[in-house]
C-alpha positions in Angstrom: 2.9 -6.9 31.4 -0.7 -8.1 31.1 -2.6 -7.8 27.8 -6.2 -7.9 26.7 -6.8 -10.7 24.2 -7.4 -9.0 20.9 -5.9 -10.2 17.6 -3.5 -7.6 16.2 -3.3 -7.5 12.4 -0.2 -8.7 10.6 1.1 -7.0 7.4 2.4 -9.7 5.2 3.4 -13.1 4.2 6.2 -14.7 6.3 7.2 -15.6 9.9 10.5 -16.7 11.5 11.7 -19.3 14.0 13.1 -17.8 17.2 14.1 -19.1 20.6 11.7 -20.0 23.3 12.1 -20.6 27.1 10.4 -21.4 30.3 6.8 -20.6 31.3 5.1 -19.6 34.5 2.4 -21.4 36.5 -1.2 -21.0 35.6 -3.7 -19.4 38.0 -6.2 -21.7 39.6 -9.2 -20.7 37.5 -9.7 -19.6 33.9 -7.5 -19.9 30.8 -3.8 -19.6 31.1 -2.5 -16.1 30.8 -0.1 -15.1 28.1 3.3 -16.5 28.7 2.0 -19.0 31.4 2.2 -22.7 31.2 -1.1 -24.6 31.1 -1.3 -27.6 33.5 -1.0 -31.1 32.0 -4.2 -32.1 33.7 -6.6 -29.2 34.4 -9.2 -28.8 37.1 -12.0 -30.2 34.9 -11.7 -33.5 33.0 -13.6 -33.2 29.7 -16.4 -35.8 29.5 -16.1 -38.8 27.2 -12.3 -38.8 27.2 -10.1 -41.6 28.5 -8.3 -40.9 31.7 -4.5 -40.7 31.9 -3.1 -44.2 31.3 -6.1 -45.2 29.2 -4.9 -43.6 26.0 -3.8 -45.7 23.0 -0.2 -47.0 23.1 2.2 -44.6 21.5 3.4 -47.3 19.0 -0.2 -48.0 18.0 -0.6 -44.3 16.9 2.9 -43.5 15.8 3.5 -46.7 13.9 6.5 -47.9 12.0 5.1 -46.4 8.8 5.5 -42.9 10.4 8.0 -40.4 9.1 9.2 -38.5 12.1 10.7 -35.0 11.9 12.3 -33.4 15.0 11.9 -29.7 15.5 10.1 -27.1 17.6 8.1 -30.2 18.4 8.2 -33.6 16.8 6.0 -34.0 13.7 4.9 -37.4 12.5 3.5 -38.0 9.1 1.5 -41.2 8.3 0.1 -41.1 4.8 -2.4 -38.2 4.8 -2.3 -37.6 8.6 0.0 -35.2 10.4 0.5 -35.7 14.2 2.1 -33.1 16.4 3.8 -34.4 19.5 3.7 -31.4 21.8 6.0 -31.4 24.8 4.9 -30.0 28.1 7.2 -27.0 27.8 5.5 -25.9 24.6 2.1 -25.4 26.2 1.3 -21.8 27.0 3.9 -20.5 24.5 3.0 -18.2 21.7 3.3 -19.2 18.0 2.5 -17.4 14.7 0.3 -19.3 12.2 0.1 -18.1 8.6 -1.0 -19.4 5.2 0.1 -18.3 1.8 -0.3 -19.4 -1.9 2.6 -21.5 -3.1 1.1 -22.2 -6.5 -2.3 -21.2 -7.8 -4.5 -21.3 -10.9 -3.2 -19.1 -13.8 -4.7 -15.6 -13.6 -6.4 -16.3 -10.3 -3.7 -16.6 -7.6 0.0 -15.7 -7.1 2.7 -17.5 -5.2 3.8 -15.8 -2.1 0.4 -14.1 -1.5 -0.8 -14.1 2.1 -4.0 -15.9 3.1 -4.0 -14.8 6.7 -2.1 -15.1 10.0 -2.8 -15.2 13.7 -1.1 -15.6 17.1 -1.8 -19.0 18.8 -1.3 -20.6 22.2 -1.6 -24.3 23.0 -3.3 -25.5 26.2 -3.8 -29.0 27.5 -6.6 -29.9 29.9 -6.8 -33.6 30.7 -6.7 -35.4 27.4 -7.9 -32.5 25.3 -5.6 -29.9 23.6 -7.1 -26.5 23.0 -5.8 -23.8 20.6 -6.3 -20.2 21.6 -6.2 -17.2 19.3 -4.3 -14.5 21.2 -4.2 -10.7 20.9 -2.6 -7.7 22.6 -5.0 -4.8 22.3 -4.9 -3.8 26.0 -1.6 -3.4 27.9 -0.7 -2.4 31.5 0.9 -3.7 34.6 0.5 -3.3 38.3 -1.4 -5.0 41.1 -5.1 -4.8 40.6 -4.8 -3.4 37.1 -3.6 -6.8 36.0 -7.0 -8.3 37.0 -8.9 -5.4 35.5 -7.3 -5.9 32.1 -7.7 -9.7 32.2 -11.4 -9.2 33.1 -12.0 -6.9 30.2 -11.7 -9.6 27.6 -10.3 -13.0 26.9 -8.8 -15.0 24.1 -10.9 -17.3 21.9 -10.6 -21.0 21.5 -10.3 -21.6 17.7 -9.7 -25.4 17.7 -9.5 -28.5 19.9 -7.9 -31.9 19.5 -8.2 -35.2 21.4 -4.9 -36.5 22.8 -4.4 -39.7 20.9 -1.4 -40.9 22.8 1.4 -39.8 25.1 5.1 -39.8 24.3 8.2 -39.4 26.4 7.7 -37.1 29.4 3.9 -37.2 28.8 4.1 -35.2 25.5 0.7 -35.0 23.9 0.3 -36.6 20.5 -2.6 -35.0 18.5 -3.9 -35.5 15.0 -3.4 -32.0 13.5 -4.4 -32.9 9.9 -7.5 -30.8 10.1 -5.5 -27.6 10.4 -4.5 -28.1 6.8 -7.1 -30.2 5.0 -10.5 -29.2 6.5 -12.7 -26.1 6.4 -12.2 -25.3 10.1 -13.6 -21.8 10.1 -10.7 -20.1 11.9 -8.1 -21.8 9.8 -9.8 -22.1 6.5 -8.3 -20.5 3.4 -11.3 -21.3 1.2 -12.8 -17.9 1.7 -10.0 -16.5 -0.5 -11.3 -18.5 -3.4 -14.8 -17.1 -3.6 -18.0 -16.7 -1.7 -19.5 -20.1 -0.6 -16.5 -22.2 -1.8 -15.3 -25.0 0.4 -12.4 -27.5 0.5 -13.2 -30.9 -1.1 -11.2 -33.2 1.2 -11.6 -36.0 -1.3 -9.6 -34.0 -3.9 -7.1 -32.5 -1.4 -3.9 -34.0 0.1 -0.7 -33.0 1.9 2.4 -32.7 -0.3 5.2 -31.7 2.1 5.6 -31.6 5.9 8.8 -30.1 7.4 9.9 -29.4 10.9 12.7 -27.0 12.0 14.1 -25.9 15.4 11.6 -23.0 15.6 8.9 -23.7 13.1 6.8 -26.3 11.2 6.1 -25.9 7.5 3.3 -27.8 5.7 2.1 -27.7 2.1 -1.3 -28.9 1.1 -2.8 -29.3 -2.4 -6.3 -28.0 -1.8 -9.2 -28.3 -4.3 -12.0 -25.9 -3.7 -15.6 -26.5 -4.7 -16.7 -23.2 -6.3 -19.6 -21.3 -4.8 -22.3 -19.4 -6.7 -20.4 -16.2 -6.6 -20.1 -15.5 -10.3 -17.1 -15.4 -12.6 -13.5 -14.7 -12.0 -12.9 -11.4 -10.4 -9.8 -10.8 -12.5 -6.2 -10.8 -11.6 -5.4 -9.5 -8.2 -2.0 -8.8 -6.6 -2.9 -10.8 -3.5 -4.8 -14.0 -2.6 -6.8 -16.3 -4.8 -9.3 -15.2 -7.3 -13.0 -16.2 -7.3 -14.1 -19.2 -9.3 -17.5 -18.8 -10.8 -20.4 -20.9 -11.7 -19.4 -23.7 -9.3 -16.1 -24.3 -11.0 -13.4 -26.1 -9.1 -10.0 -24.5 -8.4 -6.9 -26.2 -7.1 -4.1 -24.4 -5.3 -1.0 -25.4 -3.4 -1.2 -23.7 -0.1 1.7 -23.3 2.3 1.1 -23.2 6.1 3.6 -22.1 8.7 3.6 -22.4 12.5 6.5 -20.5 14.1 7.6 -19.9 17.7 7.6 -16.3 18.9 10.5 -15.2 21.1 10.1 -15.6 24.9 11.4 -12.1 25.5 9.9 -9.6 23.1 12.1 -6.9 21.6 11.9 -3.5 23.3 9.3 -1.6 21.3 9.8 1.9 19.9 6.9 4.3 20.0 5.5 5.7 16.8 5.8 9.4 15.9 3.6 10.9 13.2 6.5 12.8 11.8 8.2 9.6 10.7 6.4 7.1 8.5 6.5 3.6 9.9 4.0 0.8 9.9 2.7 0.2 13.4 1.1 -2.2 15.9 -1.4 -0.4 18.0 -2.7 -1.0 21.5 -4.4 0.7 24.5 -2.0 1.6 27.3 -3.4 1.6 30.8 -0.2 2.6 32.6 0.7 5.7 30.6 2.2 8.6 32.6 -0.9 10.6 31.7 -2.8 8.2 34.1 -5.7 7.7 31.7 -6.0 5.3 28.7 -3.8 6.3 25.8 -3.6 4.8 22.4 -0.1 3.8 21.6 1.7 2.3 18.7 5.0 0.5 18.3 6.7 0.9 14.9 7.5 -2.3 13.0 11.3 -2.9 12.6 13.8 -5.7 12.6 15.7 -6.6 15.7 19.2 -5.2 15.1 21.7 -5.5 18.0 25.4 -4.5 17.9 28.1 -7.1 18.2 30.1 -4.4 20.0 27.6 -2.1 21.8 30.4 0.3 22.7 31.3 0.9 19.0 29.9 3.9 17.1 29.5 1.5 14.1 29.3 -2.2 14.6 28.3 -5.3 12.7 24.9 -6.6 13.8 24.6 -9.8 15.8 22.2 -11.0 13.1 22.0 -9.0 9.8 18.8 -8.6 7.8 19.2 -11.2 5.1 17.2 -11.6 1.9 17.4 -14.5 -0.5 16.6 -14.5 -4.2 14.2 -17.3 -5.1 15.5 -19.7 -7.7 12.7 -18.6 -10.1 14.0 -15.1 -10.3 15.3 -14.5 -13.9 19.1 -14.5 -14.2 18.9 -11.3 -16.1 17.6 -9.3 -13.2 19.2 -11.0 -10.2 22.1 -8.6 -9.8 19.8 -5.5 -10.0 17.6 -7.0 -7.3 20.7 -7.6 -5.1 21.8 -4.0 -5.5 18.3 -2.8 -4.7 18.4 -4.6 -1.4 21.9 -3.6 -0.4 21.4 0.0 -1.4 20.1 0.4 2.2 23.5 -0.4 3.7 24.6 3.2 3.9 21.4 4.2 5.8 22.0 1.5 8.4 25.6 2.6 8.7 24.4 6.1 9.7 22.3 4.3 12.3 25.4 2.5 13.7 25.3 -0.8 11.9 27.9 -2.0 9.3 26.7 -4.5 6.7 23.3 -4.6 8.3 21.4 -5.9 5.2 22.6 -8.4 2.6 21.1 -10.3 -0.3 22.1 -13.8 -1.3 21.2 -16.4 -3.9 19.1 -19.2 -2.5 21.4 -22.1 -1.7 21.6 -25.1 -4.0 20.2 -28.4 -2.8 23.7 -29.7 -2.5 24.5 -26.8 -0.2 21.4 -27.0 2.0 18.9 -29.8 1.1 16.4 -28.4 3.6 16.3 -24.8 2.4 12.8 -23.8 1.3 11.7 -20.3 0.1 8.6 -20.6 2.3 10.5 -21.6 5.4 9.5 -19.0 8.0 13.1 -18.4 8.9 13.9 -16.7 5.6 13.0 -13.4 3.9 12.8 -14.1 0.2 12.3 -12.2 -3.1 9.9 -14.1 -5.3 9.2 -13.8 -9.1 5.7 -14.6 -10.3 5.0 -15.6 -14.0 1.8 -13.6 -14.3 1.0 -10.6 -16.5 0.5 -8.3 -13.5 2.2 -4.9 -13.5 3.0 -4.7 -9.8 5.4 -5.5 -7.0 4.9 -5.5 -3.2 7.0 -5.9 -0.1 4.8 -7.0 2.9 6.2 -8.3 6.2 5.0 -10.1 9.3 5.8 -8.8 12.8 5.5 -9.8 16.4 2.4 -7.9 17.7 3.8 -7.6 21.2 6.8 -5.4 20.1 6.5 -4.6 16.4 9.6 -6.8 15.7 9.6 -7.7 12.0 10.1 -11.5 11.7 10.6 -11.9 8.0 9.2 -10.8 4.6 8.4 -11.8 1.1 8.9 -9.3 -1.7 6.9 -10.3 -4.8 7.7 -9.2 -8.3 5.0 -9.9 -10.9 6.5 -10.3 -14.4 4.8 -7.3 -16.0 6.3 -4.9 -13.5 9.0 -4.8 -16.2 6.5 -3.4 -18.7 5.1 -0.9 -16.3 8.5 0.5 -15.3 9.5 0.8 -18.9 6.3 2.6 -20.0 6.7 5.1 -17.1 10.3 5.8 -17.9 9.6 6.2 -21.6 6.8 8.7 -21.1 8.6 10.7 -18.4 12.2 10.6 -19.6 12.6 9.7 -23.3 12.6 13.4 -24.2 15.9 13.8 -22.4 17.3 10.2 -22.4 18.3 9.0 -25.9 18.5 5.4 -24.6 14.8 5.4 -23.8 13.4 6.3 -27.3 12.5 2.8 -28.3 10.4 0.2 -26.5 11.4 -2.2 -25.0 14.2 -0.4 -23.3 17.8 -1.7 -23.2 18.5 -4.3 -20.6 21.0 -2.1 -18.7 18.4 0.7 -18.3 15.7 -1.8 -17.4 18.0 -3.2 -14.7 18.3 0.2 -13.1 14.5 0.5 -13.1 14.2 -2.9 -11.4 16.9 -1.9 -8.8 14.8 1.2 -8.0 11.6 -0.8 -7.5 13.4 -3.4 -5.4 14.9 -0.6 -3.2 11.4 0.8 -2.7 9.8 -2.6 -1.8 12.7 -3.4 0.6 11.9 -0.2 2.4 8.4 -1.5 3.1 9.9 -4.7 4.5 12.1 -2.6 6.8 8.9 -1.0 8.3 8.7 2.2 6.2 5.4 3.5 4.8 5.0 5.6 1.7 6.2 9.2 2.0 4.3 11.1 -0.6 5.4 14.5 0.7 8.9 13.7 -0.3 8.1 13.9 -4.0 7.4 17.6 -3.4 10.6 18.4 -1.5 12.9 19.5 -4.3 12.5 22.8 -6.3 12.3 22.9 -10.1 15.7 24.5 -10.1 17.2 21.7 -8.1 15.7 19.1 -10.3 17.3 20.8 -13.3 20.7 20.9 -11.7 22.9 18.0 -12.8 25.0 17.9 -9.6 22.0 18.1 -7.3 20.1 15.4 -9.2 23.1 13.1 -9.3 23.4 13.2 -5.5 19.7 13.3 -4.5 17.7 11.8 -7.4 14.3 13.1 -8.3 12.6 12.8 -4.9 13.6 13.2 -1.2 12.6 9.6 -0.4 12.6 6.3 -2.4 9.4 5.6 -0.5 7.5 8.2 -2.5 5.5 7.7 -5.7 7.3 10.5 -7.5 8.9 8.2 -10.1 11.3 9.8 -12.5 12.6 13.3 -13.4 10.2 14.5 -16.1 10.9 18.2 -15.1 14.4 18.5 -16.4 14.9 19.6 -20.0 17.3 18.3 -22.7 19.5 21.4 -22.4 20.0 20.8 -18.7 22.2 17.7 -19.3 20.9 15.9 -16.2 21.9 12.3 -16.2 20.4 11.0 -12.9 16.7 10.6 -13.7 15.9 7.7 -11.4 15.3 8.0 -7.6 18.0 7.0 -5.2 18.1 6.5 -1.4 17.6 10.2 -0.4 17.7 12.4 2.7 14.4 11.2 4.3 15.4 7.6 3.9 18.6 8.0 5.8 16.7 10.0 8.4 13.9 7.5 8.9 16.3 4.5 9.3 18.4 6.5 11.8 15.3 7.4 13.7 13.8 3.9 13.8 17.0 1.8 14.2 19.6 3.8 16.0 20.0 2.3 19.5 19.4 4.5 22.6 21.5 2.6 25.1 20.4 4.5 28.2 16.7 3.9 27.6 15.4 0.8 29.4 11.8 1.2 28.2 10.0 2.6 25.2 8.8 5.5 27.4 12.4 6.3 28.2 13.2 6.8 24.5 10.5 9.4 23.8 12.5 12.5 24.7 15.4 11.5 22.4 13.1 10.4 19.6 11.2 13.8 19.8 14.5 15.7 19.4 15.5 13.6 16.4 12.1 14.0 14.7 12.1 17.8 15.3 14.9 18.2 12.8 12.1 18.3 10.2 11.2 21.9 11.2 14.4 23.3 9.7 15.2 20.5 7.2 12.3 20.2 4.7 13.9 17.2 2.9 13.2 15.2 6.1 9.4 15.8 6.2 6.9 13.0 6.0 3.3 12.8 4.6 1.8 9.5 3.6 -1.7 8.1 3.1 -2.8 9.3 6.6 -4.0 12.7 7.7 -5.5 15.3 5.3 -3.6 13.9 2.3 -6.5 14.2 0.0 -6.6 18.0 0.3 -2.9 18.7 1.0 -1.2 19.9 -2.3 2.3 19.0 -0.8 1.3 15.4 -0.6 1.1 14.0 -4.1 1.6 10.8 -6.1 3.0 10.6 -9.6 4.2 14.2 -9.4 7.5 15.8 -8.4 8.8 19.3 -7.4 7.6 21.9 -4.9 5.8 23.8 -7.7 3.2 21.6 -9.6 2.4 24.5 -12.0 6.0 24.9 -13.2 6.6 21.2 -13.1 3.6 20.4 -15.1 4.4 23.0 -17.7 7.9 21.5 -18.1 6.4 18.0 -18.2 4.0 18.9 -20.9 6.8 20.4 -22.9 8.7 17.1 -22.7 5.5 15.2 -23.4 5.2 17.0 -26.8 8.5 15.5 -27.8 7.4 12.1 -26.6 4.2 12.2 -28.6 6.2 13.2 -31.7 8.2 9.9 -31.4 5.3 7.8 -30.1 4.6 5.7 -33.2 8.2 5.1 -34.1 9.0 4.1 -30.5 6.2 1.6 -30.1 5.8 -0.1 -33.4 7.8 -2.8 -35.3 7.3 -3.7 -38.9 4.9 -6.6 -39.2 3.5 -6.3 -35.7 0.2 -4.9 -34.3 -0.4 -1.5 -32.6 -1.2 -2.8 -29.1 2.0 -1.3 -27.5 1.2 2.1 -29.2 -2.3 2.0 -27.7 -1.1 1.1 -24.2 1.7 3.8 -24.3 -0.8 6.4 -25.6 -3.0 5.5 -22.6 0.0 6.0 -20.3 0.5 9.5 -21.8 -3.1 10.4 -21.0 -2.7 9.0 -17.5 0.3 11.2 -16.9 -1.5 14.3 -18.1 -4.4 13.6 -15.8 -2.2 13.1 -12.8 -0.2 16.3 -13.4 -3.4 18.4 -13.9 -5.0 16.9 -10.8 -1.9 17.9 -8.9 -2.3 21.5 -10.0 -6.0 21.4 -9.1 -5.1 20.3 -5.6 -3.8 23.9 -5.0 -7.4 25.2 -5.3 -8.9 25.1 -1.8 -5.8 23.3 -0.7 -4.9 22.9 3.0 -1.2 22.3 3.8 -0.5 20.2 6.9 2.7 21.2 8.7 3.2 17.9 10.6 4.5 19.5 13.9 3.9 18.6 17.5 3.5 21.1 20.4 6.5 23.4 20.8 8.1 22.1 17.6 6.8 24.6 15.0 4.0 26.9 14.1 0.4 26.3 13.1 -0.4 22.8 12.0 -2.7 23.8 9.0 -2.2 26.6 6.5 -4.3 27.6 3.5 -2.7 27.9 0.0 -2.3 31.6 -0.8 -4.9 33.2 -3.0 -2.4 34.1 -5.7 -1.3 30.5 -6.0 -4.9 29.3 -6.3 -5.7 31.8 -9.1 -2.5 30.8 -10.9 -3.5 27.2 -10.7 -6.9 27.8 -12.1 -5.5 29.9 -15.0 -3.0 27.2 -15.8 -5.8 24.6 -16.0 -8.0 26.8 -18.2 -5.1 27.4 -20.6 -3.8 23.8 -20.7 -6.0 21.1 -19.2 -9.2 22.5 -20.8 -7.7 23.3 -24.1 -8.1 20.8 -26.9 -4.7 18.9 -27.3 -4.6 18.7 -31.1 -1.1 17.1 -31.2 -2.3 14.3 -28.9 -5.3 13.7 -31.1 -3.3 13.6 -34.4 -4.9 11.2 -36.9 -1.4 9.7 -37.5 -1.5 8.4 -33.9 -5.1 7.6 -33.0 -6.2 6.2 -36.3 -3.8 3.3 -35.8 -5.8 1.8 -32.9 -9.2 3.6 -32.8 -12.0 3.6 -35.3 -14.2 6.0 -33.4 -14.3 8.0 -30.1 -10.7 9.1 -30.5 -11.4 12.2 -28.4 -13.5 10.5 -25.8 -10.7 9.7 -23.3 -9.4 13.3 -23.4 -13.0 14.7 -23.1 -13.7 12.4 -20.2 -10.6 13.6 -18.3 -11.5 17.2 -18.9 -15.1 16.7 -17.6 -13.9 14.9 -14.5 -11.4 17.6 -13.7 -14.0 20.3 -14.2 -16.4 18.5 -11.9 -13.7 18.2 -9.3 -12.8 21.8 -9.6 -16.4 22.8 -8.7 -16.9 19.9 -6.3 -18.7 20.4 -3.0 -15.7 19.6 -0.8 -13.4 22.1 -2.5 -16.0 24.9 -2.4 -16.8 24.2 1.2 -13.0 24.5 2.0 -13.0 27.9 0.2 -15.9 29.0 2.3 -14.2 27.8 5.4 -11.1 29.8 4.6 -13.2 33.0 4.5 -13.9 32.4 8.3 -10.2 31.9 9.3 -8.3 34.1 6.9 -8.3 37.9 6.3 -10.8 38.9 3.7 -8.2 40.1 1.2 -6.3 36.8 1.5 -9.2 34.5 0.5 -9.9 33.0 -2.9 -13.7 32.9 -2.7 -16.3 30.7 -4.4 -17.5 33.7 -6.4 -14.0 34.3 -7.8 -13.5 30.6 -8.6 -16.8 30.3 -10.5 -16.2 33.5 -12.3 -12.7 32.5 -13.4 -13.8 29.1 -14.5 -16.8 30.4 -16.4 -14.7 33.0 -18.2 -12.2 30.4 -19.2 -14.5 27.6 -20.2 -16.6 30.0 -22.3 -13.7 32.1 -23.6 -14.8 31.6 -27.3 -17.7 34.0 -26.6 -15.2 36.9 -26.7 -14.0 36.0 -30.2 -14.9 38.1 -33.3 -16.4 35.0 -34.9 -16.9 32.4 -32.2 -16.3 28.8 -33.3 -16.4 26.0 -30.7 -14.9 22.6 -31.4 -16.6 19.3 -30.2 -14.5 18.8 -27.0 -15.1 22.4 -25.9 -18.8 22.0 -26.6 -18.9 18.9 -24.4 -17.0 20.7 -21.7 -19.4 23.7 -21.7 -22.4 21.4 -21.5 -20.8 19.7 -18.4 -20.3 23.2 -16.9 -24.0 23.9 -17.4 -25.0 20.5 -15.9 -22.9 21.1 -12.8 -24.5 24.5 -12.1 -28.0 23.3 -13.1 -27.8 20.6 -10.5 -27.9 23.2 -7.8 -31.5 23.9 -8.7 -32.5 20.2 -8.6 -34.8 19.2 -5.7 -32.6 16.1 -4.9 -30.0 16.3 -2.1 -27.1 15.4 -4.3 -26.0 16.7 -7.7 -24.9 14.6 -10.6 -22.0 12.2 -10.3 -18.8 13.6 -11.5 -18.0 12.5 -15.0 -15.1 10.1 -15.1 -12.1 9.8 -17.4 -10.5 6.7 -18.8 -10.8 3.7 -16.4 -13.5 5.6 -14.4 -11.1 7.6 -12.3 -11.9 11.1 -10.9 -9.3 13.4 -9.5 -8.1 13.2 -5.9 -10.6 15.8 -4.8 -13.6 14.5 -6.8 -16.6 15.5 -4.6 -20.2 14.4 -5.1 -23.2 16.2 -3.7 -23.7 19.9 -3.3 -22.1 22.9 -1.7 -24.1 25.3 0.4 -22.1 28.1 -1.3 -22.7 27.3 -5.0 -26.5 27.8 -5.5 -26.5 31.6 -5.1 -23.3 31.9 -7.1 -24.7 29.6 -9.8 -27.8 31.7 -10.3 -25.9 34.9 -10.8 -23.3 33.2 -13.0 -25.9 31.6 -15.2 -27.7 34.9 -15.7 -24.4 36.5 -16.8 -23.6 33.6 -19.0 -27.0 33.9 -20.8 -26.3 37.6 -21.4 -22.8 36.8 -22.9 -24.2 34.1 -25.1 -26.9 36.5 -26.4 -24.2 39.0 -27.2 -22.1 36.5 -29.0 -24.8 34.8 -31.2 -25.0 37.5 -33.8 -21.2 37.1 -34.5 -21.4 33.3 -35.0 -21.0 32.0 -38.5 -20.4 28.3 -37.8 -23.8 26.5 -37.9 -23.1 23.8 -35.2 -21.6 26.5 -32.9 -24.8 28.6 -33.3 -27.1 25.6 -32.6 -25.0 24.7 -29.5 -25.1 28.3 -28.1 -28.8 28.7 -28.7 -29.5 25.4 -27.0 -27.4 26.4 -24.0 -29.1 29.7 -23.7 -32.5 28.0 -23.8 -31.5 25.6 -21.0 -30.2 28.5 -18.8 -33.5 30.4 -19.3 -35.5 27.3 -18.3 -33.4 26.7 -15.2 -33.7 30.3 -14.0 -37.4 30.3 -14.7 -37.8 27.2 -12.6 -38.9 25.0 -15.5 -38.0 21.3 -15.5 -37.4 19.0 -18.4 
C-alpha cells in the first residue's frame, strides 16, 4: 500500500511501544517511502560535513560520564545533553512522537493534558540525519497508481541533526537535546502557554531520560518567557494556560517517542450507524473505481488466544492502571467503572478483555512510569475543575488504539453530586443533603469512569440513546434496574429525573446498556473469513441494520443534523420531552422546597446554595430547550440504502403545537417558588429574577429564530398542507400565550412578563429594520442560548409580523380600559405606541 504524506490527527495523550522489523530498499531518487530503509550514505553528501571515517571518535562523544540506557535505540545522557544512537535498522521506520503536561502551574495546566503528537521517520544521508513528519491521507496500490500517489505530495522534513560519531555497525550518534529543550517550531510546546511565549533555555533543563524496548521517554522542566498576550485565560481542561504581561511560567513536560508496529492491524471501515472515532483517508483503489473518502474506526487490537473458540481470552488484554495519586477512597469505584465493560467484550467473543490494576510499587517494578507510552493510566488532578476526559492515541494507518490517559479533575466529584441532587433527591432519600454519602458518590464516579473508558475504547457520544426509553419504561422499577436511565452509557442523559417517588425505582444511574453491547460487538467481534477491510463490509452492514427494528441500538452523536433533531439531546431523557419535562419539574419543586436545608451548614456561608440554585436553573433551561427542539424539528432516521425508509422526517404538527403550549404554560410563566425570598435573599441583594428572565428571553428568541421559521416554511413544500405547522400558526400561538393577560377581567402584568413582552416586540420590530440581521438573541445565565438559537432574519416573518402587530395593537387597545394597575397601564400604552410607530414606518 502506498500513501500520500499527510499528517493524520491523533485524539489524545499516550502512545505505546510495539514490535518492529525489517525494512525495504529505498528507490534511487527522492525521500525513502513509508516502510523503506534509507541508505546509510545517500546519493548526495551534504556540504560542510566530514566524510565517513572523519567523524569524532565514539569515546570522545559518548564519554565515561555518559549514562547509557538500552532500548528501542541506545540513549546516552551527559549532563544536559541527550544523544540518540540510531542503528541502521531503525532508519525508515515509523515512530509516534507526543508531548504532554506532567506538572504545570496551578490553575494554568493539568497533568496528563496533551500538547501534540505526530508520526515521524528517521533518514540518514551521509553524515546528516533527517526527521520526516509522515501522514497517510492518500492510499492505494497497484502499478502506476503507486507513482501517482507518491507524486501527489510528500512528507515534510521537520528536523535535522549532524552525526557526531558512529557506534557499532555504523549506528549514528546524534545530539537530540533540541527536541526537548529548544523552540524548534515543529516540536515546540511553547505555543500552548500563550501567544508569543518561548522557551528560555537558560532556565530549562532535562529531569528524566528513560529508554524501553519500544519507546523513549524524556521529561524536561521548561520555563517559558511570557508573550504579550494578556492575562490568564482561566482554567482549561487541556494544555497549558496563557501567562500574561510577560510573566514566566514553568512546566514539567513529558515527551515520548514510540515505535509503531511493522505490520498495521487490519482496519475496520466506519459505518455512520455506529458511533466510533475515526481516521480518515482518500482511497484510490476503491471498488467504485473513483476516489472515495474512507475512514477506519479506532479500536484496540484484540486477538483471541484460541481463534476457534466462540469466547476466548485475548492475547493481550486492554489494561488500565490507576495512578498513585488517585485518592484511596475512589480507587475501587474507578476499577469497577473500567471492568464494567467486560460483559460487552464477552458478547464480542473475548473473556476478561479489559482489566484495571493499581500502579506497581517501586519495589515491584522500579521502571514503571505513568507516562510510559506502554501503559494506559487513569490520572487524578488536584485542580478545581469539574470535568473528566478519556482521550486516546491511535496508529493513523489502521486506527489501532495504542494507549490512553483518562483524566479526572478533582471537582468532578462536586459536579456529579450537584447533578444527582438536582435530578434525583426528590426520589432518593440518601441524596437530600450535600455533600452526598461516600457510597453514593462512589457509584457516581463509577458511572463517569465507565463513560470515559468508552471513549478510550473508540466510542463517541451517542446522544440519541438518551431518548430511547419511554416515560413508562423509566418509571418501571424492573426495566430501570436492568437498563438504567439511557440506552447508552455514552450519552449525556445523566440520571433518572422522570420517575416519581411513588414508582419506587431504585436504579437511577446509567449502566452499560443495549447500545453499548451492540457497539462493542460491532467494532470488536472478529470476522475470520475477511482478509481485508473491504471483505468485512457486507457482514458489518448486516450487523448495523439491526437498528431498523431495534430502536435501543440507534446512534446519533454530534455529527449530522443534531442541532435540529429532537431525538438527539443532551441533559434530557425519555422519548417524550414534554412528559419528561413535566415530571422533572414536578420533582424539581420538591428539590427547591429542600434547597436551603440541603446546602447550608450552621456557621458557614451560602456559596453552595447559590451554586446549587444555579444548577436548578440550568436544568430547567436544558429541559425547556429540549421541548422547543420539537418545533420545526427534523428527525434523522440514520439508515442506508435498502435498510429502512426515508432518512428525514418532520415532527408532526400536533406534537409541535403541544410543545409550544407547554412552553407558554411553563417556561414563560413566572416561577414564584423558584424566586422565593427565603432562597434568593440568602445570596442575592438585587437582580434576583434576572437569571430566570434572561432564560425566558433567550428561549423566546430561539422559538422565533430564523432557522426554525425557515424549516417550518420548508416543511410546507414537502408536506401535505394540513400536516404543516406554519409560521403564521406559530406566531399566533406565541403571541396569544405571551400576551395572555390581555384577556383577563383586570389585567395585571408582573415584571418578568413585562420584560418578556418587550422582547417579543423587539423580535418582531427587527423585521422592519433596514439592516440585514435582527437583534442578537438575549442570553440567559452564562450567556448561553438554546440549541437552536438563530440570529438574523427569516424571509417568512416580516409579513406575519406586520399582521400580528396590528392585531396585538387592537387587543391592547381593548384591554387598556380594564387595567387598574398603574405600571401595567403604562407598560401597555408604551407597547401600543411602539407598535403604531413601527407600522407607520417611524424610527426612534
